[in-house]
C-alpha positions in Angstrom: 136.9 262.8 127.8 140.5 261.8 129.2 142.9 260.7 126.8 143.7 256.8 126.6 145.8 255.7 129.1 148.9 254.6 126.9 150.7 256.3 123.6 149.8 252.5 122.8 145.9 252.5 122.8 146.1 256.0 121.6 148.0 255.1 118.5 145.2 252.4 118.0 142.5 254.5 117.3 144.2 256.7 116.0 144.3 253.9 113.5 141.3 254.0 113.2 139.2 255.2 110.2 137.5 258.7 111.2 134.0 257.8 111.4 135.1 254.6 113.1 137.3 256.2 115.6 134.2 258.8 116.2 131.8 255.1 117.2 134.9 253.9 119.2 135.3 256.6 121.4 132.2 257.3 121.7 131.0 254.1 123.5 134.8 254.5 125.2 133.5 257.6 126.9 130.0 255.1 127.5 132.1 253.0 129.9 133.9 255.3 131.6 131.0 256.9 132.5 129.3 253.7 133.3 132.7 252.4 135.3 133.2 255.5 137.2 129.0 255.4 138.1 129.8 252.3 139.8 133.0 253.4 141.2 134.7 250.5 140.0 138.2 251.0 139.1 138.6 250.7 135.1 142.1 249.1 133.4 142.2 250.2 130.0 145.4 248.2 128.0 145.4 246.6 124.8 144.3 242.6 123.9 144.5 240.8 120.5 145.8 244.8 119.3 142.3 246.0 120.4 141.4 248.6 123.0 140.3 246.7 126.2 138.3 247.7 129.6 138.3 245.9 132.3 137.3 246.1 136.2 138.4 243.8 138.9 134.7 242.1 139.3 133.8 242.6 135.5 134.2 240.7 132.7 136.8 242.4 129.6 135.0 244.5 126.9 136.3 245.3 124.2 136.4 248.1 120.9 137.5 247.2 117.0 136.4 246.6 113.8 134.7 243.6 113.3 136.0 241.6 109.7 132.3 242.7 108.2 132.6 246.3 108.1 131.8 249.1 110.5 133.1 248.9 114.4 131.9 247.1 117.4 131.8 246.6 121.3 133.4 242.5 121.8 132.5 241.2 125.4 133.7 237.4 126.6 131.9 235.3 124.0 131.8 232.5 126.6 129.7 235.0 128.6 125.8 235.8 128.8 126.7 239.0 128.5 126.1 240.0 124.4 123.2 237.0 124.7 121.6 238.8 128.0 121.6 242.6 125.9 120.2 240.8 123.0 117.1 239.1 124.4 116.5 243.1 125.8 117.6 245.5 123.2 115.6 247.1 121.0 115.6 245.6 117.4 117.3 247.6 115.1 120.6 246.4 117.2 122.7 243.9 115.2 125.0 241.3 116.7 127.6 238.9 115.7 126.2 235.7 117.5 127.6 235.8 121.4 130.4 237.9 120.7 129.6 242.0 119.8 127.2 244.5 119.5 127.8 245.8 116.0 127.3 249.2 114.4 127.6 251.3 111.1 127.4 254.5 112.0 128.0 256.6 115.3 124.4 257.4 115.4 123.4 254.1 116.1 125.0 254.4 119.2 121.8 255.4 121.8 123.9 255.6 125.3 120.8 255.5 127.8 120.3 252.2 125.5 123.5 250.0 125.4 124.1 251.3 129.2 122.9 247.6 130.4 125.6 245.9 128.4 127.9 247.6 129.8 126.8 247.7 133.3 126.3 244.1 132.9 129.9 243.2 131.7 131.6 245.8 134.3 130.0 244.0 136.9 129.9 240.5 135.4 131.6 239.0 138.2 129.3 240.4 141.3 127.0 238.3 143.2 
């Protein structure tokens, strides 16, 4: 997996506790792999102090730690990205409304199950 695109993004990852950082980096790898498979140019930057990922025809995904603890994959709350995933996701996934998929442990990340939500976000504005 490639290093974060800037020292500022790297510093944010370095600031997370090891267990949260491991989960967030695994989600980052899934986002980057999905974008590569879509042949979609991906930008990585900070938004609201969190690593954020965006393709030209997509909606922003962010990685961070919610107030309730653990770590999360965030999507823009005014999209249907999280709600669409929630309607098809296996029962073990937890959500913060229409904002995020929540995780307590890195072992909860199942790339094959999460790839659809990442793909949906990265292609959100493609008709």
